[in-house]
C-alpha positions as CSV (number, residue, x, y, z in Angstrom):
1,X,0.0,0.0,0.0
2,X,2.9,2.4,0.8
3,X,4.4,1.7,-2.6
4,X,1.1,2.6,-4.3
5,X,1.0,6.0,-2.5
6,X,4.6,6.7,-3.5
7,X,3.8,5.9,-7.1
8,X,0.7,8.1,-7.0
9,X,2.7,10.9,-5.5
10,X,5.4,10.6,-8.1
11,X,2.8,10.6,-10.9
12,X,1.0,13.6,-9.4
13,X,4.2,15.6,-9.1
14,X,5.2,14.7,-12.7
15,X,1.7,15.7,-14.0
16,X,2.0,19.0,-12.2
17,X,5.4,19.7,-13.6
18,X,4.2,18.8,-17.1
19,X,1.1,21.0,-16.8
20,X,3.2,23.8,-15.3
21,X,5.8,23.5,-17.9
22,X,3.2,23.6,-20.7
23,X,1.4,26.6,-19.2
24,X,4.8,28.3,-18.6
25,X,5.8,27.7,-22.2
26,X,2.5,29.1,-23.5
27,X,2.9,32.3,-21.4
28,X,6.5,32.9,-22.2
29,X,6.1,32.6,-26.0
30,X,3.8,35.6,-26.3
31,X,4.7,39.1,-27.4
32,X,3.0,40.4,-24.3
33,X,5.4,38.4,-22.1
34,X,8.4,39.7,-24.1
35,X,7.3,43.3,-23.9
36,X,6.6,43.2,-20.2
37,X,10.4,43.8,-19.9
38,X,11.4,44.9,-23.4
39,X,9.0,47.8,-23.8
40,X,11.5,50.0,-25.8
41,X,12.1,47.1,-28.2
42,X,8.4,46.5,-28.6
43,X,7.8,50.2,-29.3
44,X,10.6,50.3,-31.8
45,X,9.2,47.2,-33.5
46,X,5.7,48.6,-33.6
47,X,7.0,51.6,-35.6
48,X,9.1,49.5,-37.9
49,X,8.4,47.6,-41.1
50,X,7.8,44.2,-39.5
51,X,5.2,45.3,-36.9
52,X,2.9,42.4,-37.7
53,X,5.6,39.8,-37.0
54,X,5.9,38.3,-33.5
55,X,9.0,38.6,-31.3
56,X,9.9,34.9,-31.5
57,X,9.7,34.9,-35.3
58,X,13.1,36.6,-35.2
59,X,14.4,36.2,-31.6
60,X,14.6,32.5,-31.3
61,X,17.5,30.1,-31.2
62,X,15.3,27.0,-30.9
63,X,13.2,25.6,-28.1
64,X,16.0,24.2,-25.9
65,X,18.3,27.2,-26.4
66,X,15.5,29.7,-25.7
67,X,14.4,27.9,-22.6
68,X,18.0,27.5,-21.4
69,X,18.7,31.2,-22.0
70,X,15.4,32.1,-20.5
71,X,16.1,30.2,-17.3
72,X,19.6,31.9,-17.1
73,X,17.9,35.3,-17.5
74,X,15.4,34.5,-14.7
75,X,18.3,33.5,-12.5
76,X,20.3,36.7,-13.3
77,X,17.2,38.9,-12.6
78,X,16.3,37.2,-9.3
79,X,19.8,37.3,-8.0
80,X,20.1,41.0,-9.0
81,X,22.9,40.5,-11.5
82,X,20.9,42.0,-14.4
83,X,17.9,44.4,-14.8
84,X,15.5,43.0,-17.4
85,X,14.3,46.5,-18.3
86,X,17.8,47.5,-19.3
87,X,19.1,44.3,-20.9
88,X,19.6,43.9,-24.6
89,X,17.6,41.2,-26.4
90,X,19.2,38.0,-27.6
91,X,19.7,38.4,-31.3
92,X,21.0,34.9,-32.1
93,X,23.2,36.1,-35.0
94,X,23.8,32.5,-35.9
95,X,20.1,32.0,-36.4
96,X,19.2,35.4,-37.8
97,X,19.9,34.3,-41.4
98,X,17.6,31.3,-41.3
99,X,14.9,33.3,-39.4
100,X,15.0,36.1,-42.1
101,X,15.2,33.6,-44.9
102,X,12.1,31.7,-43.7
103,X,10.0,34.7,-44.8
104,X,12.2,36.6,-47.3
105,X,13.8,33.8,-49.4
106,X,10.9,31.4,-50.0
107,X,9.8,29.8,-53.2
108,X,6.8,32.2,-53.4
109,X,9.2,35.2,-53.3
110,X,11.4,33.5,-55.9
111,X,8.4,33.2,-58.2
112,X,7.4,36.8,-57.8
113,X,10.8,38.4,-57.9
114,X,13.6,36.2,-59.3
115,X,16.1,39.2,-59.5
116,X,15.7,39.8,-55.8
117,X,16.5,36.1,-55.1
118,X,19.5,36.2,-57.5
119,X,21.0,39.4,-56.0
120,X,20.5,38.3,-52.4
121,X,21.9,34.9,-53.1
122,X,25.1,36.7,-54.3
123,X,25.0,39.1,-51.3
124,X,24.8,36.2,-48.9
125,X,28.1,34.8,-50.2
126,X,29.8,37.9,-48.9
127,X,27.7,38.9,-45.9
128,X,27.5,36.9,-42.7
129,X,23.8,37.4,-42.3
130,X,21.0,39.7,-43.4
131,X,21.5,42.3,-40.7
132,X,25.0,43.0,-42.1
133,X,23.2,45.1,-44.7
134,X,19.7,45.6,-43.3
135,X,18.3,47.0,-40.0
136,X,16.6,44.1,-38.2
137,X,13.2,45.7,-38.0
138,X,13.4,47.8,-34.9
139,X,13.5,51.5,-35.4
140,X,17.0,52.2,-34.1
141,X,16.3,55.7,-32.7
142,X,13.4,54.4,-30.5
143,X,15.2,51.2,-29.4
144,X,18.4,53.0,-28.5
145,X,16.6,55.6,-26.2
146,X,16.7,53.0,-23.5
147,X,20.4,52.6,-23.6
148,X,21.0,56.3,-23.7
149,X,18.8,56.7,-20.6
150,X,20.7,54.0,-18.8
151,X,24.0,55.7,-19.5
152,X,22.6,59.0,-18.1
153,X,21.4,57.1,-15.0
154,X,17.7,57.4,-15.8
155,X,15.2,54.6,-15.5
């Protein structure tokens, strides 16, 4: 009988962890969650050319990497080592190229504008990623106001 209670307890704890993890994942993958700390980035995005694109469409390094980095950020915030309201977003430059290309270098784009595809294929031989030539979508003047305020000691 004691073994049964231990098994039930273990199953219950695992179920709670699974449900909590699922709910946590759902909450932390929304634009509202991101902008709760990254308000300047959200404002600069809303005034940019990609305003209809979600945060994680660009700022993602993959599920495991995102959750690992997220857990690290939570630790740094709760231990007072970083202020989430004055911390730059992860840009994942190694993933930026594939994130951009998933929208801008598709077969549909190739059919509509073959010259664009030809030119950008040539550019990508010389450039490390898209943001080597293009602004990433945030309006730089708005995004950078936060960092200027931090340097002046403002909140």
